[in-house]
C-alpha positions as CSV (number, residue, x, y, z in Angstrom):
1,M,116.3,125.7,141.3
2,R,117.9,125.9,138.1
3,A,120.6,127.5,136.8
4,T,121.4,129.1,133.9
5,T,124.8,130.1,132.4
6,T,125.1,132.8,130.0
7,A,127.4,133.8,127.2
8,L,127.5,135.4,123.8
9,S,128.7,134.3,120.5
10,E,130.3,135.0,117.2
11,A,130.6,131.3,116.4
12,K,128.3,131.9,113.4
13,R,131.2,133.6,111.7
14,K,134.2,131.6,113.0
15,P,133.7,127.9,113.5
16,R,135.9,127.3,116.6
17,R,134.4,129.4,119.5
18,F,134.3,128.8,123.2
19,V,131.8,129.3,125.8
20,V,131.7,132.0,128.5
21,P,129.5,130.5,131.2
22,A,127.1,132.4,133.4
23,A,124.2,131.4,135.6
24,C,120.7,132.4,136.3
25,A,119.7,131.9,139.8
26,A,116.7,129.6,139.8
27,G,117.5,128.1,136.7
28,L,120.8,128.1,135.3
29,L,120.7,128.7,131.7
30,G,123.5,127.4,129.5
31,T,124.4,129.4,126.5
32,P,127.5,129.3,124.3
33,A,129.5,132.2,123.8
34,L,131.2,135.3,122.9
35,S,134.7,134.8,121.7
36,S,136.3,138.2,121.2
37,S,134.2,140.9,122.9
38,P,135.6,143.6,125.1
39,A,132.5,143.4,127.4
40,S,133.0,142.9,131.1
41,L,129.3,142.7,131.9
42,V,126.6,140.4,130.5
43,L,122.9,140.7,131.3
44,F,120.7,137.7,131.1
45,G,117.1,136.5,131.7
46,S,115.0,133.4,131.2
47,L,111.4,132.2,131.3
48,E,110.1,128.6,131.6
49,A,106.4,128.0,131.0
50,S,105.2,124.5,132.0
51,P,103.0,123.1,134.8
52,S,105.3,125.2,136.9
53,V,106.4,128.7,135.9
54,F,109.9,130.2,136.5
55,V,111.4,133.5,135.6
56,T,114.9,134.8,136.4
57,T,117.1,137.7,135.6
58,G,120.7,138.6,136.5
59,A,124.2,139.7,135.5
60,K,127.7,138.3,135.0
61,L,130.6,140.6,135.8
62,A,134.3,139.9,135.0
63,L,137.2,141.7,136.4
64,D,138.7,142.0,132.9
65,R,136.6,140.6,130.1
66,V,134.0,137.8,129.9
67,D,135.9,136.1,127.1
68,R,139.1,135.7,129.1
69,E,140.2,133.3,131.9
70,G,139.9,134.8,135.4
71,F,137.6,135.7,138.3
72,V,133.9,136.4,137.7
73,A,130.8,137.1,139.7
74,L,127.2,136.2,139.1
75,G,124.2,137.9,140.6
76,S,120.6,136.6,140.0
77,L,117.1,136.9,141.2
78,G,114.2,134.6,140.3
79,G,110.7,133.5,141.1
80,Q,108.7,130.3,140.7
81,R,105.1,129.2,141.0
82,R,104.1,125.5,141.2
83,R,101.2,123.4,142.2
84,E,101.5,121.0,145.1
85,G,98.3,119.0,145.2
86,A,95.5,121.5,146.2
87,A,98.1,124.1,147.3
88,T,100.3,126.6,145.3
89,R,103.9,127.4,146.3
90,D,105.4,130.7,145.3
91,T,109.2,131.0,145.7
92,A,111.6,133.9,145.4
93,I,115.3,133.2,145.4
94,G,118.4,135.2,144.9
95,A,122.2,134.6,144.9
96,V,125.5,136.2,144.5
97,V,128.3,133.8,143.7
98,L,132.0,134.4,143.0
99,G,134.1,132.0,140.9
100,Y,136.8,131.4,138.3
101,Q,136.6,130.3,134.6
102,W,139.3,128.3,132.9
103,F,139.7,128.4,129.1
104,R,141.1,125.4,127.3
105,D,141.5,124.5,123.6
106,W,138.3,122.4,123.8
107,G,136.1,124.8,125.8
108,V,135.6,126.4,129.2
109,V,135.2,125.1,132.8
110,A,133.8,127.4,135.6
111,A,133.2,127.0,139.3
112,Y,131.4,129.3,141.7
113,A,130.3,129.6,145.3
114,G,128.5,132.2,147.4
115,P,125.4,133.0,149.5
116,E,121.8,132.5,148.5
117,G,118.5,133.4,150.1
118,S,114.9,132.4,149.6
119,M,111.3,133.3,150.6
120,E,108.3,131.1,150.1
121,V,104.5,131.5,150.4
122,V,102.1,128.4,150.4
123,S,98.5,129.1,149.6
124,G,95.3,127.0,149.1
125,C,92.2,125.8,150.9
126,G,91.4,129.3,151.9
127,C,94.7,129.9,153.8
128,V,98.0,131.6,153.1
129,Q,101.2,130.7,154.9
130,A,104.4,132.7,154.6
131,L,107.5,130.7,155.5
132,P,110.5,132.3,157.3
133,P,113.3,133.6,155.0
134,R,116.2,131.2,154.7
135,F,119.8,131.8,153.8
136,G,122.6,129.4,152.9
137,L,125.3,128.5,150.4
138,R,125.2,127.9,146.7
139,L,127.7,125.8,144.7
140,H,127.7,126.0,140.9
141,G,129.8,124.2,138.3
142,E,129.8,124.3,134.5
143,V,131.5,122.7,131.5
144,W,131.1,124.0,127.9
145,A,133.0,121.9,125.5
146,H,133.4,121.7,121.7
147,P,134.3,118.1,120.9
148,T,134.5,119.2,117.2
149,D,134.3,122.6,115.5
150,A,130.6,122.1,114.8
151,T,129.4,120.5,118.1
152,L,128.7,121.6,121.6
153,L,128.5,119.6,124.8
154,A,127.2,121.5,127.9
155,A,126.9,120.3,131.5
156,T,125.7,122.4,134.5
157,L,125.1,121.5,138.2
158,V,123.8,123.9,140.9
159,T,123.1,123.0,144.5
160,G,121.9,125.2,147.3
161,T,121.4,124.7,151.1
162,T,118.5,127.2,151.7
163,R,116.0,124.7,150.2
164,M,118.3,121.7,149.9
165,S,117.9,122.0,146.2
166,A,119.7,120.8,143.1
167,W,119.4,121.5,139.4
168,G,121.4,120.0,136.6
169,R,121.3,120.1,132.8
170,L,123.1,118.1,130.1
171,A,122.8,119.1,126.4
172,W,124.4,118.3,123.1
173,G,124.1,120.3,119.9
174,Y,125.3,120.4,116.3
175,R,125.7,123.7,114.6
176,H,123.1,124.2,111.9
177,W,121.0,127.1,110.6
178,G,123.0,129.6,112.8
179,A,122.5,127.7,116.1
180,Y,123.4,124.6,118.0
181,L,120.5,122.1,117.7
182,G,120.1,118.9,119.7
183,P,118.7,117.1,122.7
184,E,118.7,118.2,126.4
185,I,117.8,116.7,129.7
186,A,117.4,118.6,133.0
187,F,116.6,117.6,136.6
188,S,115.6,119.7,139.6
189,G,114.5,118.8,143.1
190,D,114.4,120.2,146.7
191,G,113.8,119.3,150.3
192,T,110.0,119.3,150.0
193,G,110.3,116.1,148.0
194,Y,109.6,117.8,144.7
195,R,111.2,116.2,141.6
196,K,111.1,117.3,138.0
197,W,112.6,116.1,134.8
198,N,112.7,117.9,131.5
199,V,113.5,116.0,128.3
200,G,113.4,117.8,125.0
201,L,115.2,119.7,122.2
202,H,117.1,123.0,122.2
203,A,118.3,125.6,119.8
204,T,121.1,127.5,121.4
205,D,123.1,130.6,120.4
206,F,121.0,132.2,117.7
207,A,121.1,135.9,117.2
208,L,118.4,138.6,117.2
209,G,120.0,141.9,116.8
210,R,122.4,142.5,119.7
211,F,120.7,139.7,121.7
212,S,121.6,136.0,121.7
213,L,118.9,133.4,122.6
214,R,118.3,129.8,123.5
215,L,114.9,128.1,123.0
216,S,114.0,124.7,124.5
217,A,110.8,122.6,124.3
218,G,109.8,119.1,125.3
219,L,108.1,117.0,127.9
220,Q,108.2,117.6,131.6
221,L,107.8,114.8,134.2
222,T,107.0,115.4,137.8
223,G,106.3,113.0,140.6
224,D,102.7,114.1,141.4
225,Q,101.4,115.3,138.1
226,D,100.7,113.9,134.6
227,P,103.4,114.6,132.0
228,G,103.1,117.9,130.3
229,P,104.9,120.1,127.8
230,Y,107.5,122.8,128.7
231,L,108.8,125.7,126.8
232,S,111.7,127.9,127.9
233,L,113.5,131.0,126.5
234,S,116.8,132.4,127.6
235,V,118.2,135.8,126.4
236,W,121.6,137.4,127.0
237,T,123.5,140.4,125.8
238,P,126.8,142.2,126.6
239,W,126.5,145.6,128.2
């Protein structure tokens, strides 16, 4: 599971901007943010291509506006396919979490909690096994900080009880060429014993029309496979 936070940005025009977090269910996606938009709804999506594949989509809804302190809700739906020896595991997972975001001079802190559910199918060796649906609790926390006007520090942690899963990401970036550029490291694991590390570089908060994007690439390390490359893309836009 991973989580993704989402936000939109005009930091390209004004140097000191703050993050509006939001999450993507199976992979929380961090993205810095919109500073002065009247939008109360943000749509987001992400795709990670690697030895495992994950896609997610969702929305963030604020009672007032996404660029203001207050209560927010995140809804997301994602799917993952990964190899487990000779077998393949397909997972669908969704969540609806409610939370609150606090704005400070240096950035934004957000915390969420709510229900999640998952369904899994394991196939291979000529057989297919559908596992029973599971339901549980998701907890999600984020920090998006600007240590200086030109730098970004992002930390996200998401845990869930349906699959006893955890996903975390830590990234730093320096604003250059219209985006925050820098290193990232992410970890994910669940109750099956699966563990995965991503170590790479990201370009966060660059614009393409009305859309904002984050692109990441690097090396993926898992416990039972040889190291391999990963490439991920996150997109978000106000509605």
